[in-house]
ROLOLUM-727442 format. One record per residue: x, y, z of N, C-alpha, C in turn; residue in three letters. Coordinates in steps of 0.001 Angstrom, whole numbers, plus 500000, padded with zeros to 6 digits. Layout:
REM ROLOLUM-727442
XYZXYZXYZALA ...
END
This chain:
REM ROLOLUM-727442
124443293429597582123088292951597640123089291524598181MET 122105291213599015121995289876599574120929289101598811THR 121238287872598512120328286971597828119078286766598671GLN 117953286532598024116725286222598755116936284946599555LYS 116314284883600711116360283642601490115525282589600777THR 115717281343601167114912280268600584113428280518600815ASP 113071281009602011111663281258602328111095282368601443ALA 111867283447601237111412284545600363111232284050598928GLU 112200283285598460112141282735597106110922281824596950PHE 110718280929597918109599279980597859108256280718597877ALA 108137281780598695106885282557598738106585283171597376ARG 107617283802596780107418284436595474107110283388594400GLU 107825282276594424107601281209593454106180280659593596LEU 105736280441594828104389279926595070103307280898594624GLY 103559282189594835102575283211594482102460283382592967ARG 103608283456592279103616283748590844103699282501589965LYS 104260281422590503104466280228589700105782280215588956GLY 106488281326588978107820281423588360108553282606588986HIS 109870282577588908110702283670589423111804283904588398VAL 112057285173588089113150285521587174114167286372587934ALA 115436286114587693116511286870588338117768286687587510PHE 118829287379587873120106287231587168121151286696588131SER 122259286227587583123356285764588430123812286879589363TRP 123700288133588898124127289270589722123284289420590979ASP 122069288859590990121200288945592169121528287879593212ALA 122436286964592867122796285892593787124067286234594543LEU 124149285795595786125365286009596573126543285318595908ASP 127686285968595986128941285367595538129684284909596783LYS 130089283654596790130836283100597919132262282872597436VAL 133226283517598099134627283313597729135255282290598666GLN 135879281299598062136530280231598814137998280556599044LEU 138637279912599993140061280171600262140970279981599040PRO 140538279162598081141316278917596862141205280056595856THR 140319281027596116140071282114595163138883281841594264GLY 138328280654594331137127280317593567135979281194594055ILE 135158281674593109133965282442593454132770281705592869VAL 131758281459593712130607280679593272129292281309593701THR 128252281056592923126874281423593256126022280193592978SER 124879280114593633124028278945593418122569279270593656MET 121716278426593063120283278467593343119722277060593173TYR 118529276854593705117838275557593585116721275711592551ARG 116467274660591775115393274650590788114121274196591493VAL 113106275058591490111864274741592188111960275151593643GLY 111281274425594495111225274741595923112615274548596547ASP 113230275625597036114580275505597583114656274674598857PRO 113518274415599504113526273593600718113421272098600381ALA 113169271782599121113017270383598712114399269778598471ASP 114819268786599276116147268192599088116308267495597736PRO 115194267213597051115263266581595732115390267609594603ALA 115311268907594942115392269943593909116806270007593320ALA 116914270058591991118238270231591387118908271512591869PRO 120227271487591922121012272630592392121954273058591279THR 122000274370591017122807274917589929123842275881590514VAL 125088275719590090126188276590590509126843277211589296PHE 127204278465589398128110279102588442129390279357589225LYS 130502278821588711131761278851589448132842279489588592VAL 133557280450589163134706281075588498135965280572589194ARG 136793279843588449138077279350588932139157280318588477PHE 139981280847589378141058281735588941142117280953588152PRO 142976281652587420144010280973586643144813279984587500PRO 145042278806586937145873277753587531145351277231588867ASP 144104277496589202143513277038590465143451275517590482CYS 143824274926591605143841273478591791142741273075592768PHE 141957272051592400140959271458593292141200269953593281VAL 141374269401594456141697267973594580140612267072594005GLU 140988265848593670140036264851593182138964264629594251ALA 137740264424593787136615264254594709135454263596593979HIS 134340263470594655133116262934594065131925263681594676THR 130731263313594239129484263878594764128504262732594984HIS 127550262923595875126579261883596207125396261839595244ALA 125427262686594200124368262662593191124983262866591808CYS 124228262522590779124677262752589410124769264254589164ASP 125581264634588185125760266052587880126194266203586428TYR 126113267413585934126701267768584649127351269133584804THR 128314269398583943128961270708583956129236271145582535GLU 129191272453582330129452273060581033130521274122581229ILE 131593274023580473132633275056580523132095276247579731ILE 131868277377580393131342278574579738132459279428579149LEU 133547279558579905134687280372579474135962279725579971GLU 137055279919579226138353279451579664138535277959579426GLY 139407277375580240139701275945580113139977275352581489SER 139837274041581550140053273333582810140494271909582499GLN 141522271478583217141958270085583094141261269272584175ARG 140675268150583781140062267216584716140842265921584556VAL 141592265554585598142510264422585455143558264789584425GLY 143636264034583343144627264298582293144023264972581066ALA 142713265265581071142028265761579882141675267243580021THR 142015268023579012141659269446578984140282269630578363TRP 139498270508578966138170270869578469138157272376578239HIS 137402272797577210137388274202576802135947274697576697HIS 135795276026576532134467276627576439133590275834575478ALA 132390275490575938131437274729575149131456273245575452GLY 132509272759576102132576271333576440131629271018577596ASP 131064269818577552130109269350578561130627268041579144ILE 130561267927580462130883266666581147129647266225581917ARG 129412264928581964128318264354582748128936263315583670VAL 128589263359584948129161262428585909128105261731586738GLY 128403260492587091127527259724587966127913259931589428LEU 126957259757590298127189259854591744128261258863592172ALA 129040259293593129130027258432593787131079257861592846ASN 131365258571591772132444258206590856133445259355590902ARG 134621259084591412135614260131591592136121260707590288GLY 136551261950590352137172262609589211138140263669589706TYR 139048264067588831139989265121589168141404264590589225GLY 142307265418589706142064266772590181141662267708589047PRO 141132268879589442140778269937588506141870270987588558LEU 142273271481587394143228272583587318142717273554586269VAL 142450274799586663142005275812585714143162276190584804ALA 142834276517583567143839276941582597144430278295582964GLY 145395278759582177146071280025582490145141281233582460PRO 143982281101581795142998282190581748141900282002582789GLU 141975280929583561140923280590584503139798279863583776GLY 138714279626584475137565278946583874136291279373584583ALA 135218279522583810133886279725584364133068278507583954THR 132476277850584962131801276572584736130411276615585362VAL 129436276081584631128080275928585133127905274469585536LEU 127604274225586815127382272874587343125901272713587650PHE 125345271569587297123968271254587635123945269880588291MET 123490269863589544123425268629590324121981268129590345PHE 121823266813590268120497266194590211119617266616591387ARG 120218266829592563119447267173593752120342267959594714ASP 119942268020595962120670268822596948121907268171597534GLY 122288267016597040123462266329597588124734266709596825ARG 124893268005596574126028268516595812127347268575596568TRP 127384268679597905128693268885598542129725267848598105PRO 130914268351597819132009267486597381132430266549598505ALA 132805265334598126133235264302599064134678263944598727ILE 135525263971599722136931263649599476137076262187599073THR 138118261938598291138457260562597928139955260370598119ILE 140345259134598294141764258826598457142338259502599681GLY 143550259990599541144248260627600664144054262139600698LYS 143136262647599895142868264083599884142259264510601220ASN 142521265757601600142051266218602906140837267151602824ASP 140381267466601621139214268335601469139512269811601529GLY 140778270194601723141115271596601933140877272480600712SER 140787271904599516140562272721598325139119272659597833THR 138249271955598544136883271752598062135945272904598402LEU 135944273377599623135136274530600006133662274269600224GLY 133214273022600180131784272743600386131293273263601725SER 132144273161602752131747273629604083131529275139604098ASP 132350275883603376132219277348603312130922277723602602VAL 130637277045601494129418277332600733128186276995601574ILE 128163275818602169127016275408602984126813276359604161ALA 127893276765604830127783277677605967127192279018605539ALA 127601279508604367127064280783603875125550280695603716HIS 125080279632603060123646279526602808122868279142604062PHE 123487278431604987122844278182606284122626279500607013ASP 123633280371606974123524281684607625122471282540606933THR 122487282547605595121504283317604830120085282897605201LEU 119874281608605368118530281080605596118161280911607063ASN 119056281289607966118757281166609398117595282083609761ALA 116708281575610584115582282374611063115912282845612477THR 115178283833612970115398284239614364115247283067615326PRO 114327282139615026114160280958615883115421280109615876ASP 116079279994614704117338279241614613118394279875615509ASP 118475281206615477119471281900616294119208281655617777ALA 117925281686618175117596281424619572117948280010619986GLY 117705279059619095118033277671619391119549277499619530ALA 120304278219618692121769278137618795122247278727620121ARG 121607279829620525121981280436621810121707279479622961GLU 120531278809622934120175277852623985121182276717624071GLU 121651276231622907122602275124622886123932275517623509LYS 124320276810623381125623277242623893125587277574625374THR 124426277588625977124324277938627404124632276751628266ARG 
END
C-alpha cells in the first residue's frame, strides 16, 4: 500500500478537520543500514513549520554515526535498547535534544530498537558532524522517497525539461 500524498492528506484534513490512520498505512522506507522508518507531518504536510514524527526500527547492533538536526526534537524508546554516546537507553526512556547540538553515535542493542522521534518542524534531516561522512544517516534516501511520493505530473514534466 502506498501512503497518501501530502496533497491527498491535506485535502482530507481540510475537509474533515482531522485524519485517523495507523502506522501500517504509512510507507516504510528501508535504509542501506537496515533501518526501517515511516513518517508523517502534524497538521498541514506542506507547512515547513509542521512537526514531523518518525517511527524507526533499528536492527540489532545497528550503528548510526554522530550527527545533529537543525531543529529541536524528542525521542522515546518504544522497544529494545539503544546506546547514545556512552549511555544506554531502554523501552520507556525519553531523550530531548536541542537543535544543532551533536549526539551519538547510536548503537542499537542486541534486540534492536524501535524509537519514536518527534521533530519541532520540517528541518529533521540529519546533519553530519566531525569527520563523519553521512553514510549511515539515510536522510537523503528518506527525503527522496517522499519527494517521489509527492511529485506531481507537472514536477515530472519540469524534470524532463531540465534534462533536455
